[in-house]
N, C-alpha and C positions, 0 to 999 in steps of 0.2 A: 592682519585682517583676514587672510586666507584661513589661518588656524581658527579664528573666531567663527567664521562661516562654517567651517568643517565641523566644529564642536556643536554649533547650533543645529546643523542638519542631523548630526548623530543623535542629539538629544530628542529631536522631533521623531526620528525613526524609532528610537528607544521607547518613547511614551506610546506611540502608535502600536508598536509590537506587543508590549506588555499589556496594554489595555485591550487589544483585540483578542489575544490569547486568553486573558482573564474572562472577557465577555463570552468567548466560546466555551470555556470550561464551566462557567456559571450556567449557561444555556443547557449544557449536557448534564447538569447536576440533577439527581433524582428528587431533590427538594422542590416542592411546590410552594411558591411564595404565598399564594392565596390561602392554601391549607394551613401553612405555618402561621399566617396572620390570624386566621380563624381560631386556631387552637390557643393563641395568646389572649383571646378575649374571654370574658366571663360567660358571654352568651354567643351562640352561633350566628352566622350570617345567612340571610335568605339567598336564593338563587339569583335574584335581581341585584342584591348587594354584591355578590361575588362577581357577577358579570360587569357591574360598574367598576369594581377594582381592576378587573382584567383590562377594561378600556382605559382606565386612568393610568395604569402602569405600562400600557402599550404592549401587553402580552399577546394581543391578537395579531400583532405584526410579525413579520419574519425577523430572523436574527440580524440580517444585514440592514434592514430598515431601522431597527431599534439601535443598532450601533451607530449608524449615520446620524440619527437624531441626537444621540448622546454626544457624539463628536462635535456636532454643531453647537450644543450648549457649552461643551468644554472650551471651544475656541472663543466663546464670549465670557469665559471665566466663571461659568456656572456648572457645578457638578450635579445639579438636580436636587430632588427632594427625597429624603429617606422614606422607604416604605414603612419602616418600624416606628420611627419617631415623628414622621410627618413634619419634619423641619429641614431646612437647607443642609445639605451634606457638609458644606464648608463650615457652617456654624458648629456642627457636631464634631468634626475633625479638630477644629480649633480648640474646643473645650477638652477633648481627649488628649490632644498634644500637650496642652498646658499641664496636665497631670503626669504625662509620660516623660516630658523633656528632662525634668530634674532627675528621675530614675535613670534614664539612659545616659545623661551627661556624667553622673557620678560613677556609674558602672564603667563607662568608656574610659574615663580618666584613671580610675583605679586599675583597670585591666592593663592599660598602657604602662603605668608606673611599675606595678608589681611584675608584670610579664617581662618587661625589658630589663629591670634590675635583677630579677631572679635568673633570667636567661644569661646575662653577663656573668653573674656569679658562677653559674654552672659551667659556662663555656671557658671561664678562666681557671677552673679547677677540675678539668676533665679527669675522670677516673677516681676522684676522691669521694669521701663520704658525702660531702656537700652536694657534689654533682649527682651522685646516685639518688640521694634523698629528693632533690628537686625534680630530677627526671622521673622518679617513681610517682611523685605527686602529679606531675603533668600527665603522665600516661594513664593513671587511674581516673583522674577527673575528666580527661578528654573522652573517655569511654562512657561517662555517666550522662544520662539525659538531664537537661536543665530542670525539667519539672520534677524529676525524682529527687534532685538535690534540694529543691524548694520544699518538697514534702518532708524530707528528713530534718530540715531546719525547723519546720513547724513543730514536728514531734518533739525535738530536743529543746528548742529555745522558747516555744510558745506553750506547749502542753506540759512538758516535764518541769522546766525551770521557770516558766511564766515571766520571762524577761521582756519579750516583745509580743505585740499583737499578732494573731495568726492570719488576719485578713483585713481587707478594706484599706483605704488610703487616708482615713481620718476617723476620729471617734464617731460612733453611731449617734445620730440625733443632734449633731452639732453642724450648723451651717458652714459652708465653705469659707465665708468671709470671717467667721469667728475662730477658725483654726489657725494657730500660730505656727511659725517655722519649725520649732522644736517638736511639736506634735506630728507634723508631716514627716519630719526626719525620722522619728521613732517608727512610724508605720512603713517607712521606706527601707529600713535597715536590712531586713531579711530578704526582700526581693532583690536588693542591690547585691548582697553577698552571694545569692544564688547565681546571678549573672556573672559576677566576677570569678567565682570558683570554677565555673564551667568554661568561661571565655578566655581565661588567662593561660590555659594549658598550651594551646597551639602557639601563642606568642612566645612563651618560654622556650618551647622546643625549636622554633625557627630562629629565635635570637641566639640560643645556645650554639646552633650549627653555624651561624654567621660569625659569631665571636671566635669559635674554634678555627674557622678558616682564616680569619684575620690574624690570629696569634701564631698560625703556622706559616704565614706569608714570609717572603724573603726580607722585607723591610723591618718586620718585627724581630726576626732572627738577628738582623744586623744591629737593631737597637739593644737586644740582649747581649750581643757581643761587646757593645760599647759600655756595658755595665749599668744600664738603666734599671731602676727598680721596677718590680712588677706593677706597683700602683701607678707609676709614671707611664708605663707602657699601656696599661688599661685606659688611662685618661687621654693620653696623646694619640693613641692609635685605635684601640678597640672602640671606645665610646664615641669618639669623633667620627669614625668611619661607620658607626651604627646609626647615626642620626637620620640619614635619608632612608635606609632600609627599615629603620624603626618607625618612621612616619608612614611608610608604605604599609607595613604590617598593621599599624594602628587604624588607618583609614580604610584598609581592606575589610576590617571587621565591622564596619558600619552595617552592612547587610545582615551579617550573622547576629549582631546585637539587636537589630530590629526584630528578626524572627525569634530570637531568644526571649525578647520582651513580651511577645505575644503569649508564649507558654507560661512564663513566670507570672504575668499579670492575671492569668486565669487561675493559676494555682492559689495565688494570694487574694483573688477577687479584687485586684487593684484597679481602680477606675481610670482607664487610659485607652490608648489605641489598641492594645492587645485584646482587651475585653470587647471592644467595638468590632474588631476584625472577626473574632470567633462568632459573636452574636449575629453579625451580618451574614456570615457564611452559612450558619446553621438555619437561619430563617429566610435565606434566599433574597436578601435585600440588595439587589443589583446596584442601584445608584451609590449606596454607602460603601459597598465592598469595592466597587470600581474606583471610587474616590480615594479610599485607603490605599489601593494598589498604586494609583497615580502618585499619591503623596509620598509613599515609601520609595517609589522610583526616583522622584525628584530629590528626596532627602539623601539617598545614597549617591546620586549623581553629583549633587552640590558638594557633598563631603569629599568626593574624589577630586573635584575641581579645586576645592580649597587646599587639598594636599598638593596639587600641582603648583599653586601659587606659593605655598610655603617652600617648595623646592627652589623656586626662583629667588626667594628671599634669603634662603640659607646658603645656597651654592652660587657664587658669582659666575662660575663657568657656564652654568645653565642660562643665566641672564645674558651673557655675551652671545651665546649660541642662538638665543631667541631674539637678539637684537634689542633688548630692553636696557 
């Protein structure tokens, strides 16, 4: 019970902190939301209309007053109305998340599978050609920005080879309800590959280092002395001892995956949370941007708590220590 209360208090402090810091940064931004809204319209606004927008959005109030008002709405489960779309922020985020979740889920799973497998292969063959090739790949792609990888994939596979579409999340002119799974998958391939190529590098390097440490440990040396084969050692010692660290690595990259998705979705003009985040930031849409910040914070926090629950499920020693 104490742990639950502690985690709940930590979650509340986390949301308050990231929301206030974000609110402060948005307030200090040089972007004028009224001017941005005016530029987005075909015709300009009169002074009276601009003043009405200022009053409607609460821009005449101080930073602290606006934050308290927003916080009161948040406690009621209301993230406000978007300045850009003039619709509830929760509705907009729900629609964007439905487009992004498949992309993030596929990239997250593939990062974990390829990162851990390649890391184990490299760690089990330190100093060999396999290890050097995998390590070289990881170091090169770790230094490459995600958006640059996306642009190169567009040049090669969309423009040169014409294998995959260069942008959007579905065929132009086709309603969402008429788009089938295979069509969505085709439009998701290049964004997903961009995220995987960039995100898998650090997982490979950290897994490799962990496997190398395990294989140099005393109990593995004892297993080698008993005549166990390399494959048996990798399965019985390296892989099984990599489960918990591997889970930690995988769930740690929730936040990086979310930020990488923002860049990739903009490169490919993929309709999701990434596009919404950039548009809200560039146009000074405070309610939408704060809603996205809170949502991302909850998303990452829940991911880490799921990781903790998986620890208890996998390792009986942790269950006994927790009294479960």
